[in-house]
Structure formats: C-alpha cells, structure tokens
C-alpha positions as CSV (number, residue, x, y, z in Angstrom):
1,X,103.2,74.3,81.5
2,X,106.7,75.5,82.2
3,X,107.8,79.2,82.4
4,X,106.1,80.9,79.5
5,X,108.3,81.9,76.6
6,X,106.6,85.3,76.4
7,X,108.0,86.3,79.7
8,X,111.5,85.3,78.7
9,X,111.1,87.7,75.8
10,X,109.7,90.4,78.1
11,X,112.2,89.9,80.9
12,X,114.5,92.7,79.9
13,X,111.6,95.2,79.6
14,X,110.1,94.1,82.9
15,X,113.6,94.4,84.5
16,X,113.8,98.0,83.3
17,X,110.4,98.7,84.9
18,X,111.6,97.1,88.2
19,X,114.8,99.0,88.3
20,X,113.2,102.3,87.6
21,X,110.7,101.7,90.5
22,X,113.7,100.6,92.7
23,X,115.5,103.9,92.0
24,X,112.4,105.9,93.0
25,X,111.1,104.3,96.2
26,X,108.0,105.7,97.9
27,X,106.8,105.0,101.5
28,X,103.4,104.0,102.7
29,X,100.6,105.8,100.9
30,X,103.0,108.3,99.2
31,X,103.3,106.1,96.1
32,X,102.3,108.8,93.7
33,X,105.0,108.3,91.1
34,X,104.7,104.5,91.2
35,X,101.0,104.6,91.1
36,X,101.1,106.9,88.1
37,X,103.6,104.7,86.3
38,X,101.5,101.6,86.9
39,X,98.3,103.3,85.7
40,X,100.0,104.6,82.6
41,X,101.4,101.1,81.7
42,X,98.0,99.4,82.3
43,X,96.4,101.9,79.9
44,X,99.1,101.3,77.4
45,X,98.6,97.5,77.7
46,X,94.9,98.1,76.7
47,X,93.3,97.2,80.0
48,X,89.5,97.5,79.7
49,X,89.4,99.7,82.8
50,X,92.0,101.4,84.9
51,X,91.0,103.0,88.2
52,X,93.2,105.0,90.5
53,X,92.7,106.4,94.0
54,X,91.4,103.2,95.6
55,X,92.9,102.9,99.1
56,X,94.2,106.5,98.6
57,X,96.9,105.7,96.1
58,X,96.0,102.2,95.0
59,X,95.5,101.2,91.3
60,X,93.2,98.6,89.8
61,X,93.2,97.3,86.2
62,X,90.5,95.2,84.6
63,X,91.3,92.8,81.8
64,X,88.4,90.8,80.2
65,X,89.0,87.5,78.6
66,X,88.0,86.4,75.1
67,X,84.8,85.1,76.6
68,X,82.8,85.3,79.9
69,X,80.5,82.4,80.0
70,X,80.5,81.9,83.8
71,X,81.1,85.4,85.2
72,X,84.3,84.4,86.9
73,X,86.5,87.2,88.4
74,X,89.9,86.7,89.9
75,X,92.0,89.3,91.6
76,X,95.8,89.4,91.5
77,X,97.6,91.7,94.1
78,X,101.0,93.2,94.3
79,X,102.3,95.8,96.8
80,X,104.1,99.0,95.7
81,X,105.6,100.7,98.8
82,X,109.2,100.8,100.0
83,X,110.7,101.0,103.5
84,X,112.3,103.9,105.5
85,X,115.8,102.4,105.1
86,X,119.0,103.9,103.7
87,X,120.1,101.7,100.8
88,X,123.6,100.2,101.0
89,X,123.7,98.1,97.8
90,X,125.9,100.4,95.7
91,X,123.9,99.5,92.6
92,X,123.8,101.8,89.7
93,X,120.0,101.9,90.0
94,X,120.1,102.3,93.8
95,X,117.5,104.5,95.5
96,X,117.7,108.2,94.6
97,X,115.7,109.1,97.7
98,X,117.6,109.4,100.9
99,X,116.2,107.3,103.7
100,X,113.9,105.3,101.4
101,X,114.6,101.9,99.8
102,X,112.8,99.0,98.2
103,X,114.2,96.6,100.8
104,X,111.4,94.1,100.6
105,X,111.1,93.5,96.9
106,X,107.8,95.3,96.3
107,X,109.4,96.8,93.2
108,X,109.8,93.2,91.9
109,X,106.2,92.3,92.9
110,X,104.9,95.3,91.0
111,X,107.0,94.7,87.9
112,X,106.0,91.0,87.8
113,X,102.3,91.8,88.0
114,X,102.7,94.5,85.3
115,X,104.4,91.8,83.1
116,X,101.6,89.4,83.7
117,X,99.0,92.1,83.0
118,X,100.8,92.9,79.7
119,X,100.7,89.3,78.7
120,X,97.0,88.8,79.7
121,X,95.9,91.9,77.9
122,X,97.7,90.7,74.8
123,X,96.4,87.1,74.8
124,X,93.1,87.3,76.7
125,X,93.2,83.5,76.6
126,X,90.7,83.0,79.4
127,X,87.0,82.9,80.2
128,X,86.2,85.6,82.7
129,X,87.8,88.7,84.1
130,X,91.1,89.4,85.9
131,X,91.5,92.3,88.2
132,X,95.1,93.4,88.8
133,X,95.5,95.1,92.2
134,X,98.5,97.4,93.0
135,X,98.4,98.3,96.6
136,X,100.2,101.0,98.6
137,X,101.2,100.9,102.3
138,X,101.8,97.2,103.0
139,X,104.7,98.1,105.3
140,X,102.7,99.0,108.3
141,X,100.1,101.3,106.8
142,X,97.3,98.7,106.1
143,X,96.8,99.7,102.5
144,X,95.1,96.4,101.8
145,X,92.5,97.1,104.4
146,X,91.9,100.6,103.0
147,X,91.4,99.2,99.5
148,X,88.9,96.7,100.9
149,X,87.2,99.4,102.9
150,X,86.8,101.4,99.7
151,X,84.6,98.6,98.4
152,X,87.1,97.1,95.9
153,X,86.0,93.5,96.2
154,X,82.3,94.3,95.5
155,X,83.0,97.1,93.0
156,X,84.9,94.8,90.7
157,X,83.1,91.6,91.6
158,X,86.2,89.8,92.7
159,X,85.5,86.2,93.7
160,X,89.0,84.9,94.5
161,X,92.3,86.8,95.2
162,X,96.0,85.7,95.0
163,X,99.2,87.3,96.2
164,X,102.9,86.6,96.0
165,X,106.1,87.5,97.9
166,X,109.7,86.9,97.0
167,X,111.8,84.9,99.5
168,X,115.6,85.1,99.9
169,X,117.3,81.9,100.6
170,X,115.1,79.8,98.3
171,X,116.3,78.9,94.8
172,X,115.4,81.5,92.2
173,X,112.0,80.8,90.7
174,X,111.1,78.0,93.1
175,X,107.9,78.2,95.2
176,X,106.6,77.4,98.7
177,X,103.1,77.7,100.2
178,X,101.1,76.4,103.1
179,X,97.3,76.2,103.8
180,X,95.8,77.9,106.9
181,X,97.6,80.3,109.1
182,X,100.7,81.5,107.3
183,X,101.8,85.0,108.4
184,X,101.3,86.2,111.9
185,X,99.1,88.8,113.4
186,X,101.2,91.9,114.2
187,X,100.2,94.1,117.2
188,X,102.1,96.9,118.9
189,X,102.2,98.3,122.4
190,X,103.2,101.6,123.9
191,X,103.6,101.6,127.7
192,X,104.4,104.5,130.0
193,X,105.5,103.6,133.5
194,X,105.5,106.4,136.0
195,X,107.0,106.4,139.5
196,X,108.6,109.2,141.5
197,X,111.8,110.7,140.1
198,X,114.6,112.0,142.3
199,X,118.3,112.1,143.1
200,X,120.2,108.9,142.3
201,X,122.0,109.2,145.6
202,X,118.7,108.9,147.5
203,X,116.8,106.0,145.9
204,X,114.7,105.5,149.0
205,X,113.0,108.8,148.3
206,X,112.0,107.7,144.8
207,X,109.9,105.1,143.0
208,X,112.5,103.9,140.6
209,X,110.9,103.5,137.1
210,X,114.1,102.2,135.6
211,X,114.0,99.1,137.9
212,X,110.3,98.9,137.5
213,X,110.7,98.9,133.7
214,X,113.5,96.4,133.7
215,X,111.4,94.0,135.8
216,X,108.5,94.5,133.3
217,X,110.6,93.7,130.3
218,X,111.8,90.4,131.8
219,X,108.3,89.5,133.0
220,X,106.8,90.1,129.6
221,X,108.9,87.2,128.3
222,X,106.9,84.8,130.6
223,X,103.9,85.2,128.3
224,X,105.7,82.9,125.9
225,X,107.5,80.7,128.4
226,X,104.8,80.3,131.1
227,X,101.3,81.4,129.8
228,X,101.2,80.2,126.2
229,X,100.7,76.6,125.2
230,X,104.1,75.5,124.0
231,X,102.8,74.2,120.7
232,X,101.2,77.6,119.9
233,X,103.2,80.6,118.7
234,X,103.7,84.0,120.4
235,X,106.6,86.4,120.2
236,X,106.7,89.4,122.6
237,X,109.5,91.8,121.8
238,X,110.3,95.0,123.7
239,X,112.1,97.1,121.1
240,X,112.4,100.5,122.7
241,X,113.3,101.5,126.3
242,X,113.5,105.2,126.9
243,X,113.8,107.0,130.2
244,X,112.5,110.6,130.7
245,X,115.9,111.6,132.0
246,X,119.3,111.0,130.5
247,X,121.4,112.4,133.4
248,X,123.8,110.2,135.3
249,X,122.5,111.3,138.7
250,X,118.7,111.4,138.2
251,X,116.3,108.6,138.7
252,X,113.7,109.3,136.0
253,X,110.0,110.0,136.6
254,X,108.9,108.0,133.6
255,X,110.0,105.2,131.3
256,X,108.4,104.5,128.0
257,X,108.5,100.9,126.5
258,X,107.5,100.1,123.0
259,X,107.3,96.7,121.2
260,X,105.5,94.2,119.1
261,X,103.5,91.0,119.6
262,X,103.3,88.3,116.9
263,X,100.7,85.5,117.2
264,X,99.1,82.8,115.0
265,X,95.7,82.4,116.5
266,X,92.9,84.7,117.8
267,X,93.0,83.0,121.2
268,X,96.8,83.6,121.6
269,X,96.3,87.2,120.5
270,X,93.7,87.8,123.2
271,X,95.9,86.1,125.8
272,X,99.0,88.2,124.9
273,X,97.0,91.4,125.2
274,X,95.4,90.4,128.5
275,X,98.7,89.3,130.1
276,X,100.7,92.4,128.9
277,X,98.1,94.6,130.6
278,X,98.1,92.5,133.8
279,X,101.9,92.3,134.0
280,X,102.4,96.0,133.5
281,X,99.7,97.0,136.0
282,X,100.8,94.4,138.5
283,X,104.5,95.3,138.5
284,X,104.0,99.0,138.6
285,X,101.5,98.7,141.5
286,X,104.0,96.5,143.4
287,X,106.6,99.3,143.1
288,X,104.0,102.0,144.0
289,X,103.9,103.4,140.5
290,X,101.4,103.3,137.6
291,X,101.2,102.1,134.0
292,X,99.5,103.7,131.0
293,X,99.1,101.0,128.4
294,X,98.2,101.4,124.7
295,X,97.8,98.2,122.8
296,X,97.1,98.5,119.1
297,X,95.9,95.6,117.0
298,X,97.5,95.7,113.6
299,X,97.4,93.1,110.8
300,X,95.4,89.9,111.5
301,X,96.7,86.4,110.9
302,X,97.0,85.8,107.2
303,X,95.1,82.6,106.5
304,X,95.4,80.8,103.2
305,X,92.2,79.1,102.1
306,X,92.5,75.3,101.6
307,X,91.1,74.9,98.0
308,X,92.9,77.9,96.6
309,X,96.2,77.0,98.3
310,X,96.1,73.5,96.7
311,X,95.3,75.1,93.3
312,X,98.1,77.7,93.7
313,X,100.6,74.9,94.6
314,X,99.5,72.9,91.5
315,X,100.1,76.0,89.3
316,X,103.5,76.5,91.0
317,X,104.5,72.9,90.3
318,X,103.5,73.3,86.7
319,X,105.7,76.4,86.4
320,X,108.8,75.3,88.3
321,X,108.4,71.6,88.7
322,X,108.1,71.7,92.5
323,X,106.3,73.6,95.3
324,X,107.6,73.1,98.9
325,X,105.7,73.3,102.1
326,X,106.4,76.8,103.5
327,X,107.2,77.3,107.2
328,X,105.1,79.5,109.4
329,X,106.2,83.2,109.2
330,X,106.1,85.4,112.3
331,X,106.2,88.5,110.1
332,X,103.0,90.3,109.2
333,X,101.3,90.7,105.8
334,X,98.3,92.9,105.1
335,X,97.1,90.7,102.3
336,X,95.4,89.1,105.3
337,X,92.6,91.7,105.0
338,X,91.9,90.7,101.4
339,X,91.9,87.0,102.4
340,X,89.3,87.8,105.1
341,X,87.0,89.2,102.4
342,X,87.5,86.6,99.7
343,X,89.0,83.1,99.4
344,X,92.5,83.0,98.0
345,X,96.1,82.1,98.6
346,X,99.5,83.7,99.1
347,X,102.7,82.1,97.8
348,X,106.5,82.6,98.1
349,X,108.8,82.7,95.1
350,X,112.5,82.1,95.6
351,X,114.8,85.1,95.4
352,X,118.1,83.2,95.6
353,X,121.1,83.8,97.8
354,X,120.5,87.4,98.6
355,X,120.4,89.5,101.8
356,X,117.1,89.0,103.7
357,X,114.3,91.4,103.2
358,X,114.3,94.7,105.3
359,X,118.2,94.7,105.1
360,X,120.0,97.7,103.5
361,X,121.9,95.4,101.1
362,X,118.8,93.5,99.9
363,X,117.9,93.5,96.2
364,X,115.2,91.7,94.3
365,X,116.6,89.1,91.9
366,X,115.5,89.9,88.4
367,X,116.0,86.2,87.4
368,X,112.8,85.4,89.3
369,X,110.7,87.5,87.0
370,X,109.8,84.8,84.4
371,X,108.7,82.3,87.1
372,X,106.7,85.0,89.0
373,X,105.0,86.3,85.9
374,X,104.2,82.8,84.6
375,X,102.6,81.9,88.0
376,X,100.3,84.9,87.8
377,X,99.3,84.1,84.2
378,X,98.8,80.4,84.8
379,X,96.5,81.2,87.8
380,X,94.2,83.0,85.4
381,X,94.4,80.7,82.5
382,X,94.0,77.5,84.6
383,X,91.3,78.8,86.9
384,X,89.3,80.4,84.1
385,X,90.2,78.2,81.0
386,X,89.1,79.6,77.7
387,X,85.7,78.4,76.6
C-alpha cells in the first residue's frame, strides 16, 4: 500500500494546521493553545472520546473501528512542545513568540497525527480501537512519563504504542528504524567545587578552584577513553564552567560545572555516575578542596521492541518502498517511558536537506506529511485489519 491518496488530498489542510502551530510555539507543559487546538480538531473529526489534562496538558483521542472482535487497542503518540530558541528562518509563518521555536519538528508530528486521526475517524476501517496521544514536554520535561504516571496506558487499555520523529538529512518520506536500544539515556550533573579564594598574586595562600576544575573537566573524559568498554557508548560533556569571581586578580572560592551524560545501557549509566563522583571527589581532595555533586537521571534508554519494530519497518516499506537500518542516536527521547510500559516501536521519517533539529534555521518539511500520515494509518489498519 503506497502513500494513501486521502492524505494527498488533505496535505494542504494539514500543512495549514502545522504552520499555525509553528507560528505559536509553546514550551514544556505550557502547550495550552496547542492542546486546545488539538482537542477541538479531534472533537470535530468525530472521535468517540477526547480527554484533556493527562500529563498536565496532554490530550488523548479515542477512535473506535467498525468492529471490535478481539479487543485490540493501539496507541499512536506525537509530541507538541517547542524549544527555547530564537527562530532565524525568516518564514512568513515563523514564530510569533520571542525566544520560542518549533526547532525539532513537533509541529509536524502533531499535524501528521491529527491528519491520521481525521482519516481514521472518517473511515474506521479497522477492528479495534486506536488511541491518539498528544504529549507535552518532550524537550526535557518528561511529559511522556507524566502521561504514563497519570495512568494513561491502563485507563485507555493501550496494548501497543508507536511513535515517529522527522530526520533531516534523510530523503523526504523515507524511513529508518532499529530494534533494541535506539536513543540514549540522558542524565545531567551539577558540580560545585570549593577551595580557598584569594589574591591572584598569592596563589600559595589559596586552593585554586579554577585549576581544580580544569583538571576535573579533563579527567571526566577518561570515563569514555579509559573506563568504558570501547564497544559500548558513553558521552560525558561538560557544557558550563562558571567561577564565583569574574575579576582579573581574584582566585575564586568556587567553580560550578554542569553537563550531560549519554549512555546506551544500564551498566554504562551506572559506571558513568560512579566514576563522575569518584573523579570529582578525588581531584578536589588532592587539591585540598571539596566537591558537591548532584547527578540527575533523566530519560532512560529508548528501547524498540523486536516484534513491533519488524512490523513498523514492514509498514514503512509498504508506504515508501524502503526502510533503512537507523544508526544509534545519542540524543534522548522520552517516548522511552511509554516503551517501558508497553511494547512498541519508534521510527524516523526523512525531512530532506534541511538544517538539523535544534538549529534556529530548522523547519519541518511539509512534503513529508503524506508519508507520515500514511504510516500512522497503515499501522492501525494492518495491525487491526477490519473483520
């Protein structure tokens, strides 16, 4: 089954939805306008049930098929939130909110799932129930976890769940997926190193936290180069280095380091946390200072389930003619929480030759809409064929 003709007909309308969402980006859980727009459209489509307020500002729509002989229920998820980035595209539908931008394509994800919902509500050519899930706060807020914590999976009887993300650099409408670990666990750390501040002309009377912190930054890189198995994956990045004094002639009392850790296995995640604490405490003690370490575990590794991944790839091949093996991605994705609760799979759809996600010149490619919508619809119609 190639791209469905109905989505070619709907493409202009879906594009209008997408560009309206793009012009009004909302960050984390503050997706009030977007959530209201989604809920209104789901009601207009004739969904059997529309529920708001799940995971704070999440929206769920329920669409029942023509029959329900086996009690099958499939969840389809799209994220709605934007990023705290100032848009630099110059588009006529560019962000109207200063400092907020749909730089990751969640506007496209939301619009494509709305398009699929419209089609599925029109045709209902399946045996079972589809639950369309519109999630806030993917970009660091853990909205997927909050929707799960609100009991979404049990409340709607979801048995399998599927997600999708656009991917710049891949041909428009093409697909890629992999079974098992796919997106990395994403942790953060906040370290305060304290020594003894003083005059820069008398370093012997101080415990120099700048030197201590510099040694720490370098030593943290040995986690990947000397502690980790070379065939495993770990990225330790110190992204902020801030001294308590900005004067030319003052050795600061404190230095604050912030950063992120990306891993692909629970064992490597445990090792990275352990070694960060050991390295920071060890180096600070060597200098005669101290370390206050706060390590926060964020999104877990996103793991695609074997059977569902194979099925999702088959559907992608039916839609576009091919589905490549995707590489490991060291970015995080909170769809991981949903895949911990239910079997399912997450796929990439090509966005063409555009700026990479999280870039101020990124823009979702509206030409990907028919393929994305068709994949959603085919997931439902093939997994729950009409009786």
